N, C-alpha and C positions, 0 to 999 in steps of 0.2 A: 740668881744668875743661871745661865744654861750654856751648854756647849753646842757648836754647830755639829750636827750628826752627819759626818761625811758620807755615810752609807745610804742615808735616806734622800740625799740630794738627787732630784730628778731632772732639773732644768739646767741646761748648759751654762747659763749666765752665772750660776752659783760658784762655778769653778774659779771665777776671778776673785772671790772673797773667801775661798776655802781655807786660806792661810794668810798670815800677815805678809804684806808686800815686802819685796827685797829691794833695797836701795842699789843704785849703781852710779859710779863716778862718771865724769864726762867721757862719752863713748861715741865714736863715729858710727852712725846708723847706716846699715846696708840698704840699698834700694832693692826692693823685692820686684817691683814692676814700674814701668813708665819712666818719666824723667822729672827732675825738680825744675819747676818754672824759673826762668832767669830773673823774673821780677819779684819772686817771693823771697824777701829778705827781712829777717826780724826773728822774733822768738814767740813760740806758742808756749804759754804757761797753763798748767791745769792743777787744781787743788781738789782733794777729796779724802775721805776717811780710809786709811790704809791698814790700820791695826784694829781689828774688831774682836780680838781675843787676847787674853793673857793668863798664863798659869792654868789653862784649861777652862777658864770662864769666858763667856761671850758678853759683849756689850748689850745693853738693854734696848738700844735703838740705833739705827744707822747713823744718826747725827752724833753719836758718842765716840766714834772712832777717831784715833789720832790722825791729824792731817799730814799728808806727804805731798810734795810739789814735784811735778814733772816739768822740766824745761827742755824745749826742742829748739835749738838754735839753727836757723837757716842762714848760711853764709856763702860767699863765693867759693870757699874751699870745701863745701859739702855741708852735711847736717850732723850735728852732734846732739846727743840726748844726755840728760842728767836727772836723777831721781833721788830725792832726799826727804826724810822726815823733818818736820819742823821741830827743832830741839827746844820745845817749851820746857819750863822747869818741871811741870807735872809729867811730861813724857819721860824726862830723864829719871825722875824719882820712881816712876812705875816700872821703867825698864830695869833699873837697879834692883827693885824689890821683886821683879817678875810676877807682879799681881796688880790688880786695880786698887787704887788708894783714894780715888776721888769720885764724887758724884758728878754726873753731867746731865744732859737733857732727859734721858730715859732711864737713868740708873742712879741708885743711892750710893753714898759713901758706904763701903763694906763695913760690917760689924754691927754692934748693937745700936738700937734706935737713937740713943742719946749721943752717939758719935756724929749723927747727922745734923744735929742742931747747930745752926749758924755756920755750917761748913762751907769752905770756899768751893766754887765749882771749877772743874778743870777747864783751862783754855785749850779747846780742841784744835784751834787754828786750821780748820778743815774745810772751809766753805768756798772761799774765792781768793783772788789775788788782785793787787793793784800795783801796776808797774810804774814807778816814779823814775826821774832821771838818774838817781843814785842808789836806788834800793827797790826791792820787791817786798810788798806787804802781804803776809798771809792773814786773811781776814776770817772772822766768824762773827757771832752775834753779840756776845755778852760782855767783853772787856776790850782792852787795848789790843791792837794787832801786833804781830811779830814782824820784825824787819829781817830780810835775807839778802844775800849777795845776788845781784842780777844774773851773774854768769855761773857761779859754782853752787848757788842755793845754800851756801853756808849760813846758819842762823846767827844774826847779830844780836838779837835780844828784843825785848818789848819796846814799842815806840809810841810816844804820846802825841806825836805830830805837833808838838809845841803847846798843846792846850787840853789834852785829854787827862786832866788831873784826877786823882783818886780812882784810876781804873775806869773812867767813863767809857761806855761801850761805843764802838765804831763799827757799824754794820757791814755786811758782806756786799751789799748792792749799792755802791757809790755810782754817781753819774758824772761823766766828764764832758764838759762843753767842748765840742770840736773846734769852735772858733776862738774862744777866750782861753781855753786850757784850764779854766776853773773846775774844781772838783767839789761836788756836793755829796754829802752823806748825812746819816742820822744814826741814832742809837737810842734804845729805850732803857731807862734806868728805873729800878724799883727801890724806893726808899720809903719815907713817910707818905709820899705820894708817887704816882706813876708819871714819869715825864718823858716826853719826846724831845730829844736833843737834836738840834739841827746844826750842821757844820758846813762852812764854805772854806775851801782851801785854794791857795795859789797853785800853779802847775807843778811845784816841787812837792806838794802834799801838805805843806805847812798850813795849819788852820789859821785863817785871818779873821774869821767871824763865827760866832756861835750864838745860839739862842735856845731857850728851853720853853716848852709848852706843856702845861699840865693836862693830862688825859683823865677822863672820868673813870677809867677802868684799865686793866691790862688786857691787851689783845696782841696776837702775833702780827706784827707788821714787818715783813721780811724784805720788802722792796718798795720802791716809789717811782714816780714819773717826773722827769725834768722836761719842761717846755721852755720856750723863749723867755717867758716871764714868771713861771710858777714852778713850785714843787707840789705835786699832787699825791696824797696818801689816801688809801682806803683802809679803814679799820674794821675788820670782820667782827661779827657779833659773838664775842667770847668773853669769858671771865676767868680769873685765876682763883682757885681755892687757896687763898693765902695761908690760912691757919694750918691746914693739913700739910701744906708744903713746908712751912716753918718748923712744924713739929716732926718732920721727917716721915710722915705716914704715907705720903704719895710723892712720886718723882715729879719733876717739873712737867713732863709730858702728861702724866696722869692727873695733874692738877688743873689742866686746861678744860674748861667747860664750853660746849657749843650752845649758844642761846639765840636761836634765829629770831626770836621775838624782838631782840634789841635792834635789828636792822644793821646795815653796814654804814658806818660813818664816813663821810667824805670830808677831808681836811685839805684846804688849799692855802699855800703860803707864798708870799712874794719872794722871789729869789734874790732881789736886791738887798732887802733889809731883814729877811727871814721872819717877817711878821705874818700873823694870820690874816688872810683875805676873806675867807668864807668857810662856813661849816654847814654841811647838809647831811641828808640821810638817803639811802637807797635800799633796794631789796637785799635780803640776807644772802651772802655768798662768801666763800673763802677763796683767797688766792695767795700763792707764794710769789709768782713772778709776773712782771709786766714786760712787754716787748719794747714799746717806745711810745712817745706822745709828742704832740705839737699843737699850736693854735692855728686855726684856719683864718681866712680873711675876716669873717664876722666875729672873731674873738673866741669861738668855741674851742674847747680842748677836745682833741680826738686822740684816743689811746687804745692800745690792745693789751689784753690780759688773759692769762689762763685761769678760768673760773671753775670752782668746784661747788656743788650744791651744799656740801658741809665740810667740816674740818676733820671729823672723826675718821672718815674712810681713808682720806689721803694720809693722815698721820699713822693709822694702823698699817697701811701698805708699806710705808717707809720704815716702820718698826720691824715688820716681817722680813724685809730685805736682809737685815743683819743676820737672820737665822738661816738664810740660804733657801727659804721656801716661802712663797707668797700665795695668798688665796683671795685677798680683798681686791675689789676692782674700784680704783679711784677714777671717777669720770671727769677728768680735767679736759676742757675744750678751750680753744682760742676764741675770744669774743672781742668785738670792737665796741667801745663805749664813747658816747659824746656827752660832754657836760658843759654847763655854763659856769665859768670860774668865779663870776661875781656872786652867784647864789649857791654854788656847790651842788646844783641840781642836775641829776642825770637826765638828759633829754632823749637819748636813744641808745639801745643796745642791740647788737646783732651777733649771732654765732657765726664765725667765719670758717673755722675748721671743725667739721662735725665728726671728728675722730679724736681718740685719746692722744694728747700731746703734752709736752712740757718744754721748759728751757727756751722760751722765745728770745731771739737775738736779732739785732739789726747791725748793719755795718757801722763801725766806730765813727765815721765822719757824718753820720746822720742822726746821732743821738740828740733828741730835742728838736729835730727838724722834720719837715715833711719827708715821708719815706714811702717806698713802693713795696719792698720785700721784707717779710719776717721769716726767719729760719727757725725751725723747731725740731726737737726729737719727737718721733712719731711711733705709734704702735702699728705694725703691719696689720692690715685688715683681718687676715685669717687667724691671727694669734691674740685677738682681743679678749683674753681671759685674765683672771687675776694672777695667773702663774708666771707670766712673762714680764721681761723688761723691754724697754724701747729697742726695737730692732731696725729702725729706719731713721733717716733724717729727711727733712723736706723744706721746701720754700713756698710760702704763700705769696702770690702776686696780687696786690690790691687793685691794680689797674685792670687785669683780665679776670680776676677772681678765680685763678686756677692754682692748684697745688701740684708741685713737681716733686716727686718722691725718689729718694735713693734707697732702694731696698738692698741691704748688704748681704742677703742670702741667709740660709738657715744657721742658727746658733752663733750669729755675729751681733755684737752689741756696741753701738756707737756712743760716744760722749756727746754732750751738748755741742751743736755745730758752731764753730767760730769763723766769722768772716774776716778775711785778710785782703786788703787792697794791694794790687800789684804796684810795685815801686816805679816801674817804667811806663805803665799804661794805666792811668787812673780809672778808665772805664772797665778795666778787667779786674774781676775779683776771684778769690779762691775761698773754698770752705774747707776747714781743717777739723778732723774729728779723730779721737783716739778710739780704736776698735779693739774690743776683746773678742778673740776668735775661740769659741768654745770647742770647735772641732780639733784644733791643734794646741789648745791651752796656751795661747800666746797673745801678745798685744802688738798692735801696729798703728802707725800714723797714716791716715788716708787723706789725700789732698784731691778735692774735686774742683772742676771749673764751676763757678757759682751759677753760670748760665746753663750748665749741662749736668745738673745733679743726677739726672736719670741715665747718664752715660757712665762708662767705666771711670774710676778715679784716674786722674792724670799721673798720679804717683802713689806708691805704697812704700812705707819705710818700716823696717823691723826694729822692735825694741828689745833690749837684752833680757828683760824680765816682765812678768805679768803686772799690768797696772790695774788695780781694782777700780770699779766703777766710780767716777768722780762727779763732783757737783758742778763747779764753775771754773772758767778759765778766761784768758784774754790773749789778744794778739798785740805784741809790742813791736811796731815797725822799726826797722833798723835806722 
């Protein structure tokens, strides 16, 4: 383990993670500029790793930090913000001990090697959120989610959604059908075999159907695509060094091998009964995130995805972030992919954003439907080195094939852009992002008109304390 060397930090973004985040209770947020749109009513939630060190030791990877949730409630009476750590059992134990006690993705359980054997992994609860009618779920990859209060973000405890027995994993990238309200998700469990668990829930989140599909190896599958009829998964060409992981010789992250000769597997499931429709193979690539997908008139699936040529580079860059200094350049680009769902054969691919980007998002009402705009976090052109974090957000228009970019200015770093539909005018949309300003060491919520991303934000709100760079969020309309 190592410490973040505060003196060697050279890039402004590192200020946001230089120390563990500070919680704040429900607080009225001051308007710094502009005005809050009358039709913007609901809550922005964000989740991300907020505690990257304990007792002078730093986590091994950005994925290892304890999750904290930001809630920003837009009401007729103004905007309030609240920020709280997810009170997982492991977070509470480590806070009490003031040191790390558990292994996570990129770090071992501290102590001699035999202490690592068969050790439980910490539930970091740090990746995303799912807003249900009566609770908010803090999601990550490896076990059950934690439930929180929608208003106060008080932790209620682990939640099995009625069917996640024995700690079955419920992943961070669910998909919600905008018409039926059904929620689809998955989780990969490793036992005597590796299996892909598929889940269908009703609008309250309760799992009403599940299925398990045996995989021929372990690979990172962090996200999937929902269309009108299918669930589409890409399984990158990877393997897990199971023995060295079990013996505690390598961390989970170090145990992942990139093996491009295996090719990328394409797995397509029927969303009605969760059965396998087809299985195919395509070129080797790695991806964390999809934007969206749908079926066109002739039955082809069209989707977009941020593709990397390998896993090692993106994983190393994400590891470096936790140290406050990055050097690796992960070249993720947005691609559009066409495939035949009956054969799982990829029929066409095209690079659509020829710049480094990540966190592709579409508006909530278009998930699984034909869509025009994909929003992304983007690297400003002049800073495309391995030393920077995303400093812009942008919208790609598939109709005109144009990219509209909001450059936030020097030393400002946005979160994933979240689209919010106006409650009074359905054709009006807003884009919300949490910005860390390295010039003033402060965090703000910026609201853009979704059709005018390259104009000044319509509103900026101040936050009481610095919010570290986060992973994923959601907009929950009032």
